[in-house]
C-alpha positions in Angstrom: 0.0 0.0 0.0 1.3 3.4 -1.0 2.1 5.6 2.0 0.3 8.8 0.9 -0.8 10.1 4.2 0.4 10.2 7.8 -3.1 9.4 9.0 -5.4 6.9 7.3 -8.5 4.8 7.7 -8.7 1.3 6.4 -12.0 0.0 5.0 -12.3 -3.8 5.3 -14.3 -5.0 2.2 -16.9 -7.7 2.8 -18.2 -7.5 -0.7 -20.3 -4.4 -0.4 -21.3 -2.5 -3.5 -20.7 0.6 -1.4 -17.1 -0.2 -0.2 -15.6 2.3 -2.6 -18.2 4.9 -1.7 -17.2 4.6 2.0 -13.6 5.3 1.1 -14.6 8.3 -1.0 -16.8 9.7 1.7 -13.9 9.4 4.2 -11.6 11.2 1.8 -14.1 14.0 1.7 -13.2 14.5 5.4 -9.6 15.2 4.2 -8.5 11.8 5.6 -6.9 9.2 3.4 -8.9 5.9 3.2 -7.8 2.7 1.6 -9.8 -0.5 0.9 -8.3 -3.7 2.2 -9.2 -7.4 2.4 -11.8 -8.4 5.0 -9.4 -11.0 6.4 -6.4 -8.7 6.8 -4.6 -9.8 10.0 -4.3 -7.8 13.1 -0.6 -7.9 12.8 -0.7 -6.4 9.3 -3.1 -3.7 10.6 -0.5 -2.8 13.3 2.1 -2.4 10.6 -0.1 -0.1 8.6 -0.9 1.9 11.7 -4.3 3.3 10.7 -6.2 5.7 12.9 -9.4 3.7 12.5 -11.1 0.7 10.7 -14.5 0.6 8.9 -16.1 -2.8 8.3 -18.2 -2.5 5.2 -21.5 -4.1 4.4 -21.8 -7.2 2.2 -24.3 -9.5 0.4 -23.7 -12.5 2.7 -25.4 -13.4 6.0 -23.2 -13.5 9.1 -25.3 -16.5 10.1 -23.8 -18.6 7.3 -20.9 -20.9 8.0 -19.0 -19.9 4.9 -19.6 -16.1 5.3 -16.6 -13.8 5.4 -15.1 -13.1 8.8 -12.4 -10.7 10.0 -9.5 -11.5 12.3 -11.1 -11.5 15.8 -7.9 -10.0 17.2 -8.9 -6.7 15.5 -11.4 -6.2 18.3 -8.6 -6.3 20.9 -6.7 -3.5 19.3 -7.1 0.0 20.7 -8.0 1.2 17.2 -11.6 2.6 16.8 -13.8 0.4 14.6 -17.1 1.3 12.8 -19.1 -1.6 11.5 -21.7 -0.7 8.8 -24.6 -3.1 8.1 -22.9 -6.5 7.7 -19.9 -5.0 9.5 -22.1 -4.1 12.5 -23.7 -7.5 12.6 -20.2 -9.1 12.6 -19.0 -6.9 15.4 -22.0 -7.6 17.6 -22.1 -11.3 16.9 -18.4 -11.7 17.5 -18.8 -10.1 20.9 -21.8 -12.0 22.3 -24.7 -10.6 20.4 -27.3 -12.4 18.2 -28.2 -11.8 14.6 -31.4 -13.2 13.0 -33.4 -12.8 9.9 -35.5 -9.7 10.3 -39.3 -10.3 10.6 -39.7 -7.2 8.4 -36.8 -6.6 6.0 -35.8 -3.0 5.4 -34.8 -1.7 2.0 -35.0 2.0 1.4 -35.6 5.1 3.5 -36.4 4.9 7.1 -36.7 7.3 10.0 -34.0 6.9 12.7 -34.4 8.1 16.3 -31.6 8.8 18.7 -32.0 6.9 21.9 -29.0 8.1 23.8 -26.6 11.1 23.4 -23.3 9.8 22.1 -20.1 10.8 20.3 -20.9 9.0 17.0 -24.3 10.8 16.5 -23.3 14.1 18.2 -24.8 17.2 16.6 -27.6 15.3 14.7 -31.3 16.1 15.1 -33.3 13.8 17.3 -34.8 12.0 14.3 -33.3 11.8 10.8 -33.7 9.9 7.5 -31.4 6.9 6.8 -31.0 4.4 4.0 -31.5 0.7 5.0 -30.6 -2.3 2.9 -30.7 -5.5 5.0 -32.5 -8.7 5.6 -30.7 -9.8 8.8 -30.4 -7.6 11.8 -28.9 -7.6 15.3 -31.7 -8.8 17.7 -29.7 -8.7 20.9 -26.4 -7.3 22.2 -24.2 -8.3 25.1 -24.2 -6.2 28.2 -20.9 -4.6 26.9 -22.9 -2.7 24.3 -25.5 0.0 24.4 -28.2 1.0 21.9 -27.7 4.4 20.4 -30.5 4.7 17.8 -33.5 2.8 16.4 -35.9 2.8 13.5 -39.5 1.5 13.4 -38.4 -2.0 12.3 -34.9 -2.0 13.8 -34.5 -1.3 17.5 -30.7 -1.6 17.2 -30.0 0.8 14.3 -26.8 2.1 16.0 -24.8 0.7 18.9 -21.5 1.2 20.7 -19.3 -0.8 23.1 -19.3 0.6 26.6 -15.5 0.5 27.1 -13.8 0.0 23.7 -14.1 2.3 20.7 -16.3 -0.1 18.8 -19.4 1.2 17.0 -22.0 -0.2 14.6 -24.6 1.2 12.2 -27.3 -0.9 10.6 -27.9 1.8 8.0 -25.6 3.2 5.4 -24.1 6.6 6.2 -22.0 6.7 3.0 -25.0 7.0 0.5 -26.6 10.3 -0.3 -30.0 8.9 0.8 -28.7 9.3 4.4 -28.4 13.1 4.5 -26.6 13.2 7.8 -24.1 10.5 6.8 -21.3 13.0 6.2 -21.7 14.3 9.7 -21.7 10.8 11.2 -18.5 9.9 9.3 -17.0 13.2 10.4 -17.7 12.3 14.0 -16.1 8.9 13.6 -13.1 9.9 11.5 -12.2 13.3 13.0 -13.5 13.1 16.6 -13.4 9.5 17.6 -10.3 8.5 15.5 -8.6 11.8 16.1 -7.7 12.5 12.5 -6.8 16.1 11.8 -7.7 16.1 8.2 -4.2 16.5 6.6 -5.0 14.6 3.3 -5.0 17.2 0.6 -5.2 16.6 -3.2 -3.2 19.8 -3.6 -0.2 17.9 -2.0 -0.8 14.8 -4.1 0.5 16.2 -7.4 3.7 17.6 -5.7 4.4 14.3 -3.9 3.8 12.1 -7.0 5.9 14.5 -9.1 8.8 14.0 -6.8 8.2 10.2 -6.7 8.3 10.1 -10.6 11.5 12.1 -10.7 13.2 9.9 -8.1 12.1 6.6 -9.7 12.7 7.5 -13.3 16.1 9.2 -12.9 17.6 10.0 -16.3 15.5 7.4 -18.2 12.4 8.1 -20.3 8.7 7.2 -19.8 6.2 6.3 -22.5 2.6 7.3 -21.9 -0.3 6.2 -24.1 -2.8 9.1 -24.7 -6.4 8.2 -25.5 -8.2 11.5 -25.3 -9.7 10.6 -21.9 -9.0 12.4 -18.6 -7.0 9.7 -16.9 -4.3 9.4 -19.5 -4.3 13.2 -20.0 -3.6 13.7 -16.2 -0.9 11.1 -16.3 0.8 12.9 -19.2 0.4 16.3 -17.4 2.1 14.8 -14.3 4.9 13.4 -16.4 5.4 16.7 -18.2 5.6 18.4 -14.8 8.1 15.9 -13.4 10.4 15.1 -16.3 9.5 17.5 -19.2 10.1 16.1 -22.7 11.6 12.9 -21.4 8.0 11.9 -21.3 7.1 10.4 -24.7 3.4 10.3 -25.4 1.9 8.0 -28.0 -1.5 8.7 -29.5 -2.8 6.0 -31.7 -5.4 7.7 -34.0 -7.4 4.7 -34.9 -10.2 6.5 -36.7 -12.6 5.5 -33.9 -12.3 8.6 -31.7 -15.0 11.3 -31.2 -15.2 14.3 -33.3 -12.2 16.6 -32.8 -10.7 14.4 -30.1 -7.4 13.7 -31.7 -6.9 17.3 -32.6 -7.7 18.4 -29.1 -5.1 16.1 -27.6 -2.4 17.0 -30.1 -3.0 20.7 -29.5 -2.8 20.4 -25.7 0.3 18.2 -25.5 2.3 20.1 -28.1 1.5 23.7 -27.1 0.7 23.6 -23.4 2.7 20.6 -21.9 6.3 19.8 -22.9 5.9 16.3 -24.1 7.5 14.4 -26.9 4.2 13.5 -28.8 4.2 10.7 -31.3 0.9 10.4 -33.4 0.3 7.1 -35.1 -2.2 7.5 -38.0 -3.7 4.1 -38.2 -7.3 4.6 -39.3 -7.1 2.4 -42.4 -5.2 -0.3 -40.5 -8.0 -0.6 -38.0 -10.9 -0.4 -40.5 -9.3 -3.0 -42.7 -9.1 -5.3 -39.7 -12.7 -4.6 -38.8 -14.1 -5.2 -42.3 -17.2 -7.4 -42.2 -17.0 -7.9 -38.3 -20.3 -7.5 -36.4 -19.7 -9.4 -33.2 -18.9 -6.9 -30.4 -16.4 -9.2 -28.6 -14.6 -9.9 -31.9 -14.5 -6.1 -32.5 -12.9 -5.6 -29.1 -10.4 -8.4 -29.7 -9.3 -7.1 -33.1 -9.0 -3.5 -31.9 -6.9 -4.5 -28.9 -4.6 -6.6 -31.1 -4.1 -3.9 -33.7 -3.6 -1.3 -31.0 -0.9 -3.3 -29.3 0.9 -3.7 -32.7 0.7 0.0 -33.4 1.8 1.0 -29.9 4.6 -1.5 -29.8 6.0 -0.3 -33.1 5.9 3.4 -32.0 7.4 2.5 -28.6 10.3 0.7 -30.1 11.4 3.9 -31.9 11.8 5.8 -28.6 15.3 5.6 -27.2 16.1 5.1 -23.4 12.5 4.3 -22.7 12.4 2.2 -19.5 8.9 2.9 -18.1 5.3 2.7 -19.4 2.9 5.0 -17.6 -0.8 4.1 -17.5 -3.9 5.9 -16.1 -4.9 3.1 -13.8 -7.3 4.3 -11.1 -8.0 3.0 -7.6 -11.2 1.2 -8.6 -9.3 -0.5 -11.4 -6.8 -1.8 -9.0 -9.4 -2.9 -6.5 -11.6 -4.7 -9.0 -8.6 -6.5 -10.6 -7.4 -7.8 -7.2 -4.2 -5.8 -7.6 -3.7 -4.7 -4.1 -1.5 -6.6 -1.6 -4.0 -5.9 1.1 -6.9 -5.4 -1.3 -10.1 -7.5 -1.8 -9.6 -11.2 -2.2 -11.8 -11.7 -5.2 -11.0 -10.5 -8.6 -14.1 -8.9 -10.0 -12.8 -8.2 -13.5 -9.5 -8.0 -15.4 -9.2 -4.3 -16.2 -7.3 -3.4 -19.4 -5.1 -1.0 -17.5 -4.1 -3.5 -14.9 -3.9 -7.0 -16.4 -3.9 -6.4 -20.2 -0.2 -5.6 -20.9 1.2 -7.8 -23.7 4.2 -9.9 -22.7 6.5 -8.4 -25.4 6.1 -4.8 -24.1 8.9 -5.0 -21.5 8.7 -1.8 -19.5 8.5 -1.1 -15.9 5.0 0.0 -15.1 4.3 3.5 -13.7 0.8 4.1 -12.4 0.8 7.6 -10.7 -3.0 7.7 -10.3 -3.5 4.2 -8.8 -4.5 5.6 -5.4 -7.2 8.0 -6.7 -10.9 7.9 -7.6 -12.2 9.5 -10.8 -13.5 12.6 -9.1 -10.1 13.1 -7.5 -8.3 12.7 -10.8 -10.4 15.4 -12.3 -9.4 17.8 -9.4 -5.8 17.0 -10.0 -6.2 17.7 -13.7 -7.6 21.1 -12.9 -4.7 21.8 -10.5 -2.2 20.9 -13.2 -3.8 23.3 -15.7 -5.6 20.9 -18.0 -8.6 22.6 -19.8 -12.1 21.8 -18.5 -12.9 20.4 -22.0 -10.5 17.5 -21.2 -10.9 17.2 -17.4 -14.7 16.9 -17.6 -14.9 14.8 -20.8 -17.3 11.9 -20.5 -15.8 8.4 -20.3 -15.1 6.7 -23.6 -14.8 2.9 -24.2 -11.4 1.6 -25.2 -12.6 0.3 -28.6 -14.0 3.7 -29.2 -16.9 4.3 -31.6 -16.6 0.7 -32.9 -18.8 -0.5 -30.0 -21.3 2.4 -30.6 -21.5 1.6 -34.3 -23.7 -1.6 -34.1 -23.1 -3.9 -37.0 -20.3 -3.5 -39.4 -17.9 -0.7 -38.8 -17.2 1.4 -41.9 -15.7 4.8 -42.5 -19.1 6.1 -43.8 -21.1 4.7 -40.8 -18.5 6.1 -38.4 -18.8 9.6 -39.9 -22.6 9.5 -39.5 -22.2 8.4 -35.8 -19.4 10.9 -35.2 -21.6 13.8 -36.4 -24.6 12.6 -34.5 -22.6 12.2 -31.3 -21.1 15.7 -31.6 -24.7 17.1 -31.8 -25.7 15.3 -28.7 -22.7 16.7 -26.8 -23.1 20.2 -28.2 -26.8 20.4 -27.2 -26.2 18.9 -23.7 -23.4 21.4 -23.1 -25.5 24.3 -24.3 -28.4 23.3 -22.0 -26.1 23.1 -19.0 -26.5 19.3 -18.7 -23.1 18.0 -19.6 -21.7 17.9 -16.0 -25.1 16.9 -14.6 -24.9 13.6 -16.6 -22.1 11.1 -16.1 -22.0 9.9 -19.7 -23.9 10.8 -22.9 -23.5 9.7 -26.4 -25.1 8.5 -29.7 -25.4 5.0 -31.0 -25.8 4.1 -34.6 -28.2 1.1 -34.9 -27.9 -1.7 -37.6 -31.6 -1.1 -38.6 -33.3 1.3 -40.9 -36.8 2.8 -40.7 -39.3 4.4 -43.1 -39.6 8.1 -43.0 -40.8 11.1 -45.0 -38.7 14.1 -45.8 -40.4 16.7 -48.0 -42.5 14.8 -50.5 -40.0 11.9 -50.6 -40.2 8.6 -48.8 -37.0 7.6 -47.0 -35.6 4.4 -45.6 -32.6 5.4 -43.5 -30.6 4.8 -40.3 -31.8 5.1 -36.7 -29.7 6.8 -34.0 -30.2 6.0 -30.3 -29.3 8.6 -27.7 -28.0 7.4 -24.3 -27.5 9.6 -21.2 -27.0 8.2 -17.7 -26.6 9.4 -14.1 -24.1 7.4 -11.9 -21.5 7.9 -9.2 -19.5 4.7 -9.7 -20.6 3.3 -13.1 -21.3 0.0 -11.4 -25.0 1.0 -11.4 -26.6 3.7 -13.4 -30.0 5.3 -14.1 -31.1 7.0 -17.4 -30.9 10.8 -17.2 -34.2 12.7 -17.1 -33.3 15.2 -19.8 -35.9 18.0 -20.5 -38.3 17.3 -23.4 -37.2 20.4 -25.2 -33.6 19.2 -25.1 -34.6 15.9 -26.6 -36.5 17.8 -29.3 -33.5 19.9 -30.2 -31.2 16.9 -30.3 -33.5 14.8 -32.5 -34.3 17.7 -34.9 -30.6 18.6 -35.4 -29.5 15.0 -36.0 -32.3 14.4 -38.6 -31.8 17.7 -40.3 -28.0 17.8 -40.3 -26.8 14.2 -40.5 -27.4 12.8 -43.9 -28.7 9.2 -43.8 -30.6 9.4 -40.5 -34.4 9.8 -40.3 -35.2 8.6 -36.8 -33.9 9.3 -33.2 -34.8 7.3 -30.1 -33.9 7.7 -26.4 -32.6 4.8 -24.3 -34.5 4.7 -20.9 -32.8 1.4 -19.7 -31.1 1.4 -16.3 -28.0 -0.6 -15.3 -28.7 -3.3 -14.3 -30.3 -5.0 -16.2 -28.9 -3.1 -19.2 -25.2 -1.9 -19.5 -24.3 1.7 -20.2 -22.7 0.9 -23.5 -24.7 -1.0 -26.1 -21.9 -3.4 -27.0 
């Protein structure tokens, strides 16, 4: 684990969908939080010397024999512990309490009432709204614990140990549906754990810059630019640390958004001092994709051609010893790439596990301890323009997986123009930063239409816009009707070959954000 802060909180991950959100909310208190395995040993915790521990929720039942447990010696440490949902049940059960399946399960909002004045809930109103998500609940506690709060269906919504700094919450303080959650986490992190709040992103760029200089020495670093914010921030950090000894490679595969390649080239030749290498490979990619309609096959082909193009360009750069990537903290977590991180590998992320064996560089991942919102803040601090910093995420295979069916130059141009209209109108309406991701999709179907006095049979474009914090779940954005109207009218009028526009109102799950 990178030592980025003199004071930190460890979040023990029991499989909760909210584990990353807990860490982010703690960082909002200006305290560094790291996610670790649920079975991390007490000895390892002593080595890491955190100010406090948070036991996350999880999908399992603590009553199951195979359910995840933590090292019981953790409860003997003098470190404050906050158990949330499953974490609370585990704390109480481990220390003499009972957990049973609730007679009335709670999912959603509930009103919580404070039963006893205490340091965890200090400063809160007597009753407040919380977010519940549980089937099991603590039904009894040992004499060493005291009840702090209750809801109508949960008499033990918050508890604390009488003598040790052990606390439990049945509800989730980390979600926005618990409005007082930030105050509760503040009380735990700043008051109970005694953290002073010395974690500052302003210090991060300076610290990482020095780390890069020290590690790289007089060698050179290669950085792949994609047009996205992550690789752009990495390149900006490298420029700040080692100047033109950072060699950036942009593979222009013909699958980028409108004006994206030009924007990246402009920024990293005029603003930042990088040695930029642009590989013009549109025809190479399109030739490889000719006739291919299967989305997984598209991804495989694009990845293979990209590696070939990148390797060829990298081989021409002398003294290149390091390869820099825009790997983020969620990527590392989900790939099982942390020494003390979650035990299960959720997915193999392309930035973590997808390096070809024949690219023999030492890996440099300066953003691997940051979440996406923190990366954006660092980008602004480094002077990147908002156009790049707030750019919506873009899939690695680019427009190829938004061009359903065969990928051709002509179809890509239709999609690129339609997508540009979507973004222009959303920006103009002030919705760009309100949505997490918005784009157009060109469908492999045509529909009948009428333009003037002529009957048409042309392409259909789907518009997709979603709201999400973590991209693991997402809901479709409720854009204003007049905005929908302007988008559809412009696409049909300005993009030759399109006569129908539809809006995707599917949430994730069950749908995915991208169509392929």
